[in-house]
N, C-alpha and C positions, 0 to 999 in steps of 0.2 A: 741478337739474342739476351745482347744486355739492355734491353731495355726491354723488353720480357717480365728480365726477374725483380725491379721494381714497380710495375706495374699488379705483380702477383702482390707483392708484401704490402704495397698501397688498399689493395684488394683484402686481402687477408687481414690487415688494420681493421679497417670497415666493416668488416664483421663481425670484428669481432666485440668491434660499438655495439653495433644493434643487437649484438645477442646477449651485451648486457643490458640492453635497452629494455630487450624484450620480460628479461630474466627477474626483472624490478617489480616490484606489486604494483598493482595499478593505483595512479589517485585515487581516493575515497573520499565523497564530498563531507563538507562535513553537515551535523545530522542535525535536528533539534525534538523535543520528547514529547510527544500527544498522545493526554488520555483525551476519549471517550466516552460518556457510557449511552446507551441507548434503550427503552426501557418501550414494556409490551404494554405504556399509556401512552405512548405516542410522540416520548419526551424526548429531546436530542440534547445533548450536554461535551462540549470541544473545548480542550483547553489544551493553549499551543503558541508559546513565543508572548510569554505570558496576558494573556485579552484569553477572557472566559466567553463563550460564545453560548443560546440557547437558541432552543424551540420550541415547540407543542403545536403536534396536527398537522408534522410536514414532511413524513418518513415517508417513501415513494421504496413501487418491487416489491420485498417482501415484504405479507402484510403483516401487522402485529395483532394480536397479541401475542403470538406464537410461531412470526417470521416466515409461515407459511409463502413456498417457492408457486411465481409470477412467467418463470421463465421457461416457454418450451423451447425444447429440440437443442437444448444449447448447452455446451460444460462446463455454465458456471452458473449462481445465482445472487443475489446480495442486494443491498439493500443504499437507498442517498435519505439526504437530510441535509435538510437548506435550516441555518442559522443564522442568528443574528450578533449582531456586538455594538454597546456605545461606539457612532462612525465607521461601524461597518458591517460586511457580511461574509458567507460563507457556506462548501459545501463538503459535506460530508459523505468520501465510499468507499461501503467496501465490498467490495467481492466476496464469495467463497467460491472454492472447487467442487468439479461435479453437481448435480441438479437436484432437485428436492422441489419441483410441482408437484405441489399440493400436499406438501408433507409438510409439518416442523421441520427449523431449523434444530440438527442435534444440536446436544447438551454436549460443550470439552471444549478443551483448548485446541485453538488452532494456526505453527505458528505462519509466522511471511511469509510472504516470495514478492515481487517484484511484480510480476504480472501474471494473471490465470490468463493460464492458456488451456488449451485444448490437452495438452499431454502430463499437465497438470498433475499430480497426483492428489486423490479425495482428502478432501481433509486439512486443508491450508486455505491464508487468507490473506487480499492486498487489500493496501487502507489507501486513502490518498483523503487531499482535502485542498479545497481553492478558495483562500480569504481574499479576499476585495481586496486587502492592501497590497495583494503581490503583484499589482501589472498584468493579471495572464498568467503568470506559475503558478504551480502549485506545491506544493509538498508529501511526498508520496515514499513509503517502502523499498529501499534496494530488496534482493534478494537473500534470505537469508537474515535480513535485520533485526535487531536486538526487539522484545516487545513480543505480541499474542495478543491473539485476538479471544477471550473466556466469552465463551456464553452455558449463561445458567438458565433454570427451571424452578418457579416459585411454587408453590405447595397446589395451584389450579391448571397449571399446565406451561405459565407462558412462562417465553423468554426475557432474559435481560442482556445485552452484551454489556462489553465492556473491553474496550482499547487499548492497550499498553504498546505505545509506536516510538521506536526511531527515526525521525522518516528525511528525506533531503529534500531541498528544493530543485525541484526540475523546471524551466525556462520556457520560451516555445521551440529553442534550438535541437532541444531535445525528445 
């Protein structure tokens, strides 16, 4: 019986340490600021980590000028654009929850999510950028990250997309 008490005491101490670890806030990865502008005239510009990337005519997915949806039977839609800078290139991907097949991208402000899944509420966006100089890693939004994707409309009904987001570096292990 005397051996049982020290074992219980050690177990209780271990549980207390684990409970404190569980209750502490998870580590938040460092973020960098990313901005992007995508226009109705098929221009894409990205600024991140003191570099400016751009392209003309490289948007795929939702079709400019109104960013008409092209994805059938999915719970998301979006676009990507390849961009370049001196000494490198990158790929910007912006996904929106919901489906806009055959319809223009809805005007408004989209809060950020890490992922766009089947159960993601309509009206959210995720942003990722894969620059060539990160060795295969990418930059992406976290859940409820600071920033947003703003879609506005020109007088002719064309869409312009403005991205302002804090993004974290994600490596091959994620």
